[in-house]
N, C-alpha and C positions, 0 to 999 in steps of 0.2 A: 504494500500500500504506500509506503514511504517512497519507494522508487518511482511508482506511478505518479505520485504527487510532485516529486522533484522533476520528473520528466515533463509533466504538464507545465510546471512553473518555468522551466528553462525554455520550453517552446513558446510559451506566451510572451515571455520577455524578449525572446528573439524576434518574434513577429512584431512586437511593439516597437522594437528598435528599427525595424525595416519600414515601418509605417510612418508616413509623413503627417498623419492627422494627430494633432496633439490631444484632442478629446478622446480619441480611440486609444491612444497610448496610455493616457491617464486611467481610463476604464480598465484596460488590460492589466495595468500595474496594480490597481486597487483590487481587482479580482484575485491576483496572485498573492497579494499581501493578506487579503481576507482568508484565503485558503490556508496560508501558512499559520495565521493566528488560530484558526480552527484546529489545525493539526497539533499545534503547541498546547492549546487548551485541553485537547483530548488526551495527549500524553501526560500532561500535568494531572488531570483528573484520574487517570489510570494509576499513576504513581501514588497519589494520595489515597486512593481506594486500597491499593496493595499495602501501603503502610498501615492503614487502619486495620486491615485484616490481620497483619502480623502483630500489631499491638494488642488486638483483642485476643489472639491466640496466646500471647504471653501472659496477659491478665488472667485468662481462663486457667492456664497451667499453674499460675501462682495461687489462684483460688483453690484449685484441686489440692495443691500441696498444703495450704493452710487448713483445709477441711480434713485432710488425712492426719495432720498433726493434732488437730482438735479431737478427732475420733480416737486416736491412740491415747490421748490424755484421758478422755472420758472412759475408755475401756479399762483403765487401771483400777 
């Protein structure tokens, strides 16, 4: 997906550079920049979600350990 996005971005910028119409160049540039922002936001959201999952797993493991210790104490 990243390769496809990069290819599209390069082609769009290449076409914009060949085009003599300033308005069309600006529109093509804006579209490429907007697509890049969407990709960065998606990657950032994925990283945040993955970090949340890892943190939750760590908290869950800690809770299990705490419960096990409490159960062992209560069993005495």
